[in-house]
C-alpha positions as CSV (number, residue, x, y, z in Angstrom):
1,M,31.3,0.7,-0.2
2,K,28.6,1.9,2.1
3,S,28.3,5.1,0.1
4,I,27.7,3.1,-3.2
5,F,25.2,0.8,-1.5
6,L,23.3,3.8,-0.1
7,Q,23.2,5.6,-3.5
8,C,22.0,2.4,-5.2
9,T,19.3,1.9,-2.6
10,L,18.1,5.4,-2.8
11,L,18.0,5.3,-6.7
12,L,16.1,2.0,-6.6
13,F,13.5,3.5,-4.2
14,I,13.1,6.6,-6.4
15,F,12.7,4.6,-9.6
16,Q,10.2,2.4,-8.0
17,S,8.1,5.2,-6.5
18,S,8.2,7.3,-9.7
19,Y,5.9,5.0,-11.4
20,S,2.1,5.2,-10.9
21,Q,0.8,2.6,-8.4
22,V,-2.3,0.4,-8.6
23,V,-2.9,0.6,-4.8
24,T,-2.6,3.7,-2.6
25,T,-4.1,4.9,0.6
26,D,-5.2,8.1,2.1
27,S,-2.4,7.8,4.7
28,Y,1.3,7.6,4.3
29,F,1.3,5.2,7.3
30,P,-1.9,3.1,7.3
31,N,-2.6,1.5,10.7
32,G,-4.7,-1.6,11.3
33,E,-6.5,0.1,14.3
34,K,-7.6,3.2,12.3
35,E,-10.0,3.7,9.5
36,I,-8.3,4.0,6.1
37,T,-9.4,4.5,2.5
38,I,-7.8,2.3,0.0
39,F,-7.7,3.4,-3.7
40,F,-7.1,1.3,-6.8
41,D,-6.2,2.5,-10.3
42,L,-7.1,-0.4,-12.6
43,K,-5.3,1.2,-15.5
44,Q,-2.0,0.5,-13.7
45,A,-2.7,-3.2,-13.2
46,K,-0.4,-5.7,-15.0
47,D,-2.6,-8.8,-14.8
48,N,-4.3,-9.6,-18.2
49,R,-7.5,-10.6,-16.4
50,V,-8.0,-6.9,-15.5
51,T,-9.6,-6.2,-18.9
52,G,-13.0,-7.5,-17.7
53,L,-12.9,-4.8,-15.0
54,L,-12.0,-1.8,-17.2
55,G,-14.8,0.5,-17.9
56,K,-17.1,-0.9,-15.2
57,T,-19.1,1.4,-13.0
58,S,-20.4,-1.4,-10.6
59,D,-19.9,-5.1,-9.8
60,V,-16.3,-4.7,-8.6
61,F,-15.4,-6.2,-5.2
62,L,-12.4,-6.3,-2.9
63,W,-11.1,-9.8,-2.0
64,L,-8.8,-9.5,0.9
65,G,-7.0,-10.9,3.9
66,A,-5.0,-9.6,6.8
67,G,-2.1,-11.1,8.6
68,T,1.4,-11.2,9.8
69,A,4.6,-10.4,8.0
70,D,4.7,-14.0,6.7
71,N,1.1,-14.4,5.5
72,A,-1.0,-11.4,4.4
73,F,-4.1,-13.6,3.8
74,K,-4.1,-15.4,7.1
75,Y,-7.3,-13.9,8.4
76,Q,-10.4,-13.4,6.2
77,P,-13.5,-11.2,6.8
78,S,-16.6,-13.0,7.9
79,G,-18.6,-14.2,4.9
80,Q,-15.8,-14.0,2.3
81,T,-15.9,-17.7,1.3
82,N,-16.6,-18.1,-2.4
83,F,-14.5,-16.2,-5.0
84,S,-17.2,-16.8,-7.7
85,V,-19.9,-14.7,-5.9
86,P,-20.0,-11.1,-4.9
87,F,-18.8,-10.3,-1.4
88,E,-21.0,-7.4,-0.3
89,M,-18.7,-6.1,2.5
90,G,-16.0,-5.7,-0.2
91,R,-18.2,-3.7,-2.6
92,M,-16.1,-1.0,-4.1
93,S,-17.1,2.6,-4.8
94,S,-16.4,3.9,-8.3
95,L,-14.5,7.1,-8.6
96,G,-14.7,7.1,-12.4
97,N,-11.9,6.6,-14.9
98,D,-11.2,3.0,-13.7
99,R,-10.4,4.2,-10.2
100,W,-12.1,2.6,-7.1
101,S,-12.1,3.0,-3.4
102,I,-13.2,1.5,-0.2
103,K,-13.1,2.7,3.4
104,L,-12.5,0.3,6.3
105,K,-11.0,-0.2,9.7
106,P,-8.9,-3.4,9.3
107,S,-9.2,-4.5,13.0
108,D,-13.0,-4.4,12.7
109,Y,-13.2,-5.9,9.2
110,Y,-11.3,-9.1,9.8
111,K,-11.6,-12.0,12.2
112,V,-8.2,-11.4,13.9
113,P,-7.8,-12.8,17.4
114,A,-7.5,-10.4,20.2
115,G,-3.9,-9.4,21.0
116,R,-2.8,-10.0,17.4
117,T,-1.4,-7.1,15.4
118,I,-2.3,-6.8,11.7
119,K,1.0,-6.2,9.8
120,K,-0.1,-6.6,6.2
121,L,-3.3,-6.6,4.1
122,G,-3.5,-8.9,1.1
123,L,-5.7,-7.2,-1.6
124,L,-7.1,-7.8,-5.0
125,L,-10.1,-6.5,-6.9
126,K,-12.4,-8.9,-8.8
127,S,-15.7,-8.9,-10.7
128,G,-18.7,-10.2,-8.8
129,D,-18.4,-13.6,-10.6
130,G,-14.7,-13.8,-10.1
131,K,-13.9,-14.1,-13.8
132,S,-12.0,-10.8,-13.9
133,Q,-9.4,-9.6,-11.4
134,I,-6.2,-7.8,-10.8
135,E,-3.0,-9.2,-9.4
136,D,-2.5,-9.7,-5.6
137,F,-1.1,-6.7,-3.7
138,I,0.4,-6.6,-0.2
139,L,-0.2,-3.4,1.8
140,D,2.1,-2.9,4.8
141,L,0.5,-1.5,7.9
142,Y,2.3,0.5,10.6
143,D,2.0,0.4,14.3
144,D,2.3,3.5,16.5
145,K,6.1,3.6,16.4
146,L,8.0,6.2,14.5
147,A,8.3,5.4,10.8
148,Y,9.5,7.5,7.9
149,K,9.2,7.5,4.1
150,I,11.3,9.5,1.6
151,I,8.9,11.5,-0.5
152,E,11.2,13.7,-2.6
153,L,14.8,13.4,-3.6
154,D,16.8,15.0,-6.4
155,I,17.7,12.1,-8.7
156,K,19.0,14.2,-11.6
157,K,22.6,13.4,-10.8
158,V,25.0,11.0,-9.1
159,F,26.1,12.2,-5.7
160,D,29.7,12.6,-4.7
161,A,30.9,11.1,-1.4
162,I,31.0,14.5,0.4
163,E,28.1,16.2,-1.3
164,T,25.0,17.2,0.5
165,I,21.8,15.3,-0.5
166,N,18.6,17.2,-0.1
167,L,15.5,15.2,0.5
168,K,12.1,15.5,2.0
169,I,10.7,12.8,4.3
170,R,7.3,12.2,5.9
171,T,7.2,10.8,9.4
172,S,4.4,9.0,11.2
173,K,4.8,11.1,14.3
174,I,6.2,14.5,15.2
175,A,9.9,13.9,15.5
176,D,12.8,16.0,16.8
177,K,15.9,15.9,14.6
178,I,15.9,12.5,13.0
179,I,18.1,13.6,10.0
180,F,21.8,13.1,10.3
181,N,24.6,15.0,8.7
182,N,27.9,13.1,9.1
183,G,26.4,11.4,12.1
184,Q,25.2,14.6,13.8
185,T,21.6,15.7,14.0
186,T,20.8,18.9,12.1
């Protein structure tokens, strides 16, 4: 049963990650205490209100929040108060072909009380007047603990219970032998 669950979980992850994404970052493990660049590909957005943003070269703004695992919009940047007007701190940079970016350090950008850790960013892009936008996205942030992501896995077949599964992972820190083979590190 565990084998079937693991296989299904891995396949779900692969199918999900094989599609293009609207939101990506310059880091596999974005951290609220470090500067990150966030990229948006508007051609991948599903919200019908995105049409007013397609083809623009300016007047696109990030509307965002930061928060805990429960509420990604708990804290707002100073000055972000009216969705119908441009928010200058959130002015996006056009990369062409309906791709946009912004560079920020989340801990400096938001009004987060001292001692609180930002776990998630709530993100959406909008026009200056707020009439066009993309759907809301939640970006997970990582702390300084060891984390990993599977970045490559052969999904061309179904694996047998005793078959070796080759995969590549990326870790947030240098790690010694975190992959297990039948419970033993390799």
